[in-house]
ZAMARGU-4260 file (C-alpha; in steps of 0.2 Angstrom, whole numbers, plus 5000, padded with zeros to 4 digits):
<rodrens>
0) 5585/5536/5470 | 5587/5554/5480 | 5572/5559/5471 | 5564/5548/5482 | 5570/5555/5498
5) 5560/5568/5511 | 5544/5563/5506 | 5527/5569/5518 | 5518/5559/5530 | 5502/5566/5518
10) 5511/5557/5504 | 5513/5540/5514 | 5496/5540/5518 | 5490/5546/5502 | 5500/5530/5494
15) 5496/5516/5504 | 5476/5520/5504 | 5471/5503/5497 | 5479/5495/5513 | 5464/5505/5521
20) 5449/5498/5510 | 5458/5483/5506 | 5460/5480/5526 | 5441/5482/5529 | 5436/5471/5515
25) 5443/5454/5521 | 5438/5458/5539 | 5421/5461/5532 | 5421/5447/5521 | 5431/5433/5533
30) 5422/5429/5547 | 5409/5440/5547 | 5401/5437/5531 | 5407/5423/5530 | 5398/5419/5548
35) 5383/5425/5542 | 5380/5415/5527 | 5385/5398/5536 | 5372/5403/5548 | 5359/5403/5535
40) 5364/5385/5531 | 5361/5380/5548 | 5343/5387/5548 | 5341/5379/5530 | 5348/5363/5536
45) 5366/5363/5525 | 5374/5364/5539 | 5378/5356/5557 | 5379/5368/5569 | 5392/5358/5578
50) 5403/5360/5563 | 5402/5377/5561 | 5422/5381/5566 | 5426/5367/5554 | 5416/5376/5540
55) 5426/5394/5544 | 5440/5385/5543 | 5438/5377/5527 | 5431/5392/5516 | 5445/5401/5525
60) 5458/5389/5518 | 5450/5386/5499 | 5452/5407/5499 | 5471/5406/5505 | 5475/5390/5494
65) 5468/5403/5479 | 5479/5417/5487 | 5493/5408/5487 | 5495/5405/5469 | 5487/5422/5464
70) 5499/5434/5473 | 5514/5429/5467 | 5510/5428/5449 | 5502/5445/5450 | 5515/5454/5459
75) 5527/5445/5444 | 5516/5453/5430 | 5517/5470/5436 | 5534/5470/5438 | 5536/5465/5421
80) 5524/5477/5414 | 5530/5491/5426 | 5516/5493/5431 | 5505/5493/5447 | 5487/5502/5446
85) 5477/5492/5433 | 5478/5477/5442 | 5471/5486/5457 | 5455/5492/5446 | 5454/5476/5439
90) 5454/5469/5456 | 5441/5479/5462 | 5428/5476/5449 | 5432/5456/5452 | 5432/5459/5471
95) 5413/5467/5471 | 5401/5456/5461 | 5410/5442/5469 | 5408/5450/5488 | 5388/5451/5480
100) 5388/5435/5477 | 5396/5428/5492 | 5383/5439/5501 | 5366/5431/5493 | 5374/5413/5490
105) 5360/5397/5493 | 5371/5383/5489 | 5388/5377/5495 | 5393/5375/5477 | 5389/5395/5473
110) 5395/5400/5488 | 5415/5391/5485 | 5413/5396/5470 | 5412/5413/5471 | 5424/5413/5488
115) 5436/5408/5473 | 5433/5422/5462 | 5433/5434/5476 | 5451/5431/5483 | 5458/5431/5464
120) 5452/5449/5465 | 5457/5451/5481 | 5474/5446/5478 | 5475/5456/5463 | 5473/5471/5473
125) 5485/5468/5487 | 5500/5459/5477 | 5505/5474/5467 | 5499/5487/5480 | 5513/5479/5492
130) 5525/5486/5480 | 5522/5505/5482 | 5532/5507/5495 | 5547/5500/5488 | 5544/5509/5471
135) 5540/5526/5478 | 5547/5526/5495 | 5569/5530/5500 | 5576/5516/5513 | 5576/5529/5528
140) 5558/5534/5524 | 5551/5514/5524 | 5549/5514/5543 | 5539/5528/5543 | 5529/5523/5527
145) 5526/5504/5533 | 5520/5513/5551 | 5506/5522/5540 | 5503/5509/5530 | 5499/5499/5544
150) 5489/5513/5553 | 5479/5515/5539 | 5474/5494/5538 | 5470/5496/5556 | 5459/5512/5551
155) 5453/5497/5540 | 5450/5486/5555 | 5439/5501/5566 | 5430/5505/5549 | 5426/5486/5547
160) 5419/5486/5565 | 5408/5498/5562 | 5401/5491/5545 | 5399/5471/5554 | 5390/5482/5566
165) 5379/5493/5556 | 5373/5481/5543 | 5377/5461/5549 | 5372/5463/5567 | 5357/5464/5572
170) 5352/5473/5557 | 5357/5462/5544 | 5358/5470/5528 | 5374/5462/5517 | 5371/5470/5502
175) 5376/5487/5509 | 5390/5481/5519 | 5396/5474/5501 | 5392/5493/5492 | 5403/5501/5507
180) 5417/5489/5503 | 5416/5491/5484 | 5416/5512/5484 | 5429/5510/5498 | 5440/5501/5488
185) 5436/5513/5471 | 5440/5529/5481 | 5455/5521/5489 | 5464/5515/5472 | 5459/5534/5464
190) 5467/5542/5480 | 5483/5533/5480 | 5486/5535/5459 | 5484/5552/5461 | 5499/5554/5475
195) 5510/5548/5463 | 5506/5562/5450 | 5525/5568/5444 | 5534/5556/5454 | 5546/5540/5445
200) 5549/5524/5454 | 5562/5515/5457 | 5560/5502/5445 | 5563/5515/5431 | 5564/5510/5413
205) 5580/5519/5413 | 5587/5508/5427 | 5599/5495/5423 | 5592/5478/5420 | 5595/5463/5434
210) 5606/5448/5431 | 5588/5439/5432 | 5582/5449/5417 | 5597/5448/5407 | 5596/5429/5408
215) 5575/5429/5402 | 5579/5440/5389 | 5593/5431/5383 | 5582/5414/5385 | 5569/5420/5377
220) 5577/5425/5363 | 5589/5408/5362 | 5573/5399/5363 | 5561/5409/5354 | 5548/5405/5369
225) 5540/5420/5381 | 5533/5410/5392 | 5547/5398/5395 | 5557/5414/5398 | 5543/5419/5413
230) 5543/5403/5421 | 5563/5403/5420 | 5562/5419/5429 | 5549/5412/5441 | 5561/5398/5446
235) 5575/5410/5447 | 5568/5423/5459 | 5563/5409/5471 | 5580/5402/5470 | 5586/5419/5476
240) 5574/5419/5490 | 5581/5404/5498 | 5600/5411/5495 | 5593/5426/5506 | 5595/5420/5526
245) 5587/5436/5534 | 5571/5433/5520 | 5570/5415/5526 | 5569/5419/5546 | 5559/5435/5542
250) 5546/5422/5534 | 5545/5410/5548 | 5542/5421/5559 | 5529/5430/5547 | 5521/5412/5547
255) 5521/5410/5565 | 5514/5424/5569 | 5501/5426/5556 | 5496/5410/5559 | 5492/5416/5577
260) 5484/5430/5572 | 5472/5424/5560 | 5466/5409/5570 | 5463/5424/5585 | 5454/5434/5571
265) 5443/5421/5563 | 5437/5412/5578 | 5433/5426/5589 | 5413/5425/5583 | 5412/5406/5588
270) 5421/5411/5603 | 5409/5422/5609 | 5394/5411/5607 | 5402/5397/5614 | 5411/5400/5627
275) 5400/5416/5635 | 5383/5411/5626 | 5381/5426/5612 | 5369/5423/5598 | 5376/5424/5580
280) 5368/5443/5579 | 5375/5446/5597 | 5392/5440/5592 | 5395/5449/5576 | 5389/5465/5584
285) 5400/5464/5599 | 5415/5458/5588 | 5412/5474/5576 | 5412/5484/5595 | 5429/5474/5599
290) 5438/5478/5584 | 5432/5496/5583 | 5440/5499/5602 | 5454/5490/5597 | 5459/5498/5581
295) 5458/5515/5589 | 5469/5509/5605 | 5483/5504/5592 | 5483/5519/5583 | 5495/5527/5593
300) 5507/5512/5598 | 5510/5509/5577 | 5513/5527/5572 | 5526/5525/5589 | 5532/5508/5584
305) 5535/5515/5567 | 5548/5528/5571 | 5557/5517/5585 | 5558/5504/5573 | 5570/5517/5561
310) 5580/5523/5577 | 5582/5507/5588 | 5580/5492/5575 | 5565/5486/5566 | 5569/5469/5571
315) 5570/5471/5589 | 5554/5482/5589 | 5546/5469/5579 | 5551/5455/5593 | 5543/5465/5606
320) 5526/5464/5597 | 5528/5446/5597 | 5533/5446/5615 | 5518/5457/5621 | 5505/5448/5609
325) 5512/5429/5617 | 5509/5438/5634 | 5492/5442/5634 | 5488/5426/5626 | 5490/5418/5642
330) 5479/5426/5649 | 5465/5421/5638 | 5468/5403/5640 | 5460/5405/5655 | 5449/5421/5656
335) 5436/5420/5671 | 5425/5434/5661 | 5422/5446/5646 | 5432/5460/5651 | 5449/5453/5656
340) 5448/5442/5639 | 5443/5462/5630 | 5457/5467/5637 | 5469/5453/5631 | 5465/5455/5615
345) 5465/5473/5613 | 5485/5470/5619 | 5486/5457/5605 | 5480/5468/5594 | 5495/5482/5599
350) 5507/5467/5600 | 5500/5464/5582 | 5500/5484/5575 | 5520/5485/5581 | 5524/5468/5572
355) 5518/5471/5556 | 5524/5489/5555 | 5540/5486/5561 | 5542/5469/5552 | 5535/5476/5536
360) 5548/5490/5537 | 5560/5477/5537 | 5556/5466/5523 | 5554/5480/5512 | 5574/5484/5515
365) 5576/5465/5513 | 5572/5463/5495 | 5577/5472/5481 | 5566/5485/5474 | 5565/5482/5456
370) 5557/5463/5458 | 5547/5470/5474 | 5533/5466/5465 | 5536/5446/5465 | 5547/5446/5479
375) 5534/5456/5491 | 5520/5444/5484 | 5528/5428/5485 | 5536/5433/5502 | 5519/5436/5507
380) 5514/5417/5504 | 5521/5414/5521 | 5508/5424/5526 | 5494/5415/5517 | 5503/5397/5522
385) 5502/5404/5541 | 5484/5408/5539 | 5481/5390/5534 | 5489/5385/5547 | 5477/5396/5560
390) 5464/5389/5552 | 5467/5372/5555 | 5461/5378/5574 | 5442/5377/5566 | 5446/5358/5566
395) 5454/5358/5583 | 5439/5366/5592 | 5426/5356/5585 | 5437/5339/5587 | 5439/5344/5607
400) 5421/5351/5610 | 5416/5335/5604 | 5423/5326/5618 | 5425/5339/5632 | 5411/5342/5645
405) 5412/5360/5641 | 5414/5372/5626 | 5430/5382/5630 | 5439/5365/5630 | 5445/5368/5614
410) 5445/5386/5613 | 5460/5386/5628 | 5469/5371/5620 | 5472/5383/5603 | 5476/5397/5613
415) 5492/5386/5621 | 5497/5384/5605 | 5494/5402/5599 | 5506/5407/5614 | 5519/5395/5610
420) 5521/5403/5591 | 5520/5421/5595 | 5536/5416/5606 | 5544/5408/5593 | 5540/5422/5581
425) 5548/5434/5590 | 5564/5421/5591 | 5565/5420/5572 | 5563/5439/5571 | 5578/5440/5582
430) 5588/5432/5572 | 5587/5441/5557 | 5601/5452/5551 | 5597/5469/5546 | 5604/5477/5530
435) 5615/5491/5533 | 5606/5509/5531 | 5606/5515/5512
</rodrens>
């Protein structure tokens, strides 16, 4: 793997360029595009306005359930075919077409069907993209590479704020938002594939086959069934995951953190409308500006976090991010005004940037490089399940607000739960045993 050493920061940025566009598209789509479409449904009498949080949560859960099935499968395919980029381009085409349908959906059937197709496309991009660091970056530099990947994802959040403010706020032009999304995905994929020209991935066919690979090859030869061999490979890989205790702690930490992160991100718009009295258009515009401000603040913190993670230990830095997010959520529980709430959200954003950067560097060292696509795709199921758990908060908010005298009650209880989960995420991270430097 020495051929992968001493790569430049510019290479890391180019390699991870799809992370920028994918992050941008995710934030434009959910909750902002969903919120726009659902408000149109409210105007047409297809949705009760008091069930907006429930509807947002339901649509998000549908998408994440699709992601749970698609990511490991595509990761496994990209491992077996020993290539990543064809999947990215197929996913870009599917995602762009599906986004157009979502933006113009007129019925629940069309909306839900297009969301399922959209998630198939987005996760066809995401699963192989996650393995690029393991494929092309030496373990000694993965902390910096993961940090820069997070920076690009944060830049995508900033850009999503700009797009939401311009095209989904007071001046609603969803088709232009979709066009920017599709173009961004395509350009980022082209930049990434150009960056690896002349480089050999760590999963080069010249390497020896793993035990799992040899076993499934024997199984296919003896049974005559390639499909049976693929199923066997999948089961053995899952079995290996449950034998890796550091990975299990990482999964637990990721699950809890992402459930909190997803909840805050997806119900921010309704928080602004219910608690502070903004209209839907005003709330989307304000959320766009908050995303822009938060993303800019997080840039420096994340860059420093990746370097510190390589020097002091990835789990310590990731746990510090969780603790910072937990403390800031305590402020949100009873924030007296919008200014203090925005400051707390910015601190949570910075803690999240630290956690995701250091945490991703940690997981790339835990999983074996030659099975990175599958392991990281399946490990990302923890992220997906955490997202589903967090989206249940929409049901909780609406249920509590139905019985409470003020609309802030549901959000206050939800923020209390989030604060505790952030703290448990820090504990799970500390329990991870970091591998020795390679």
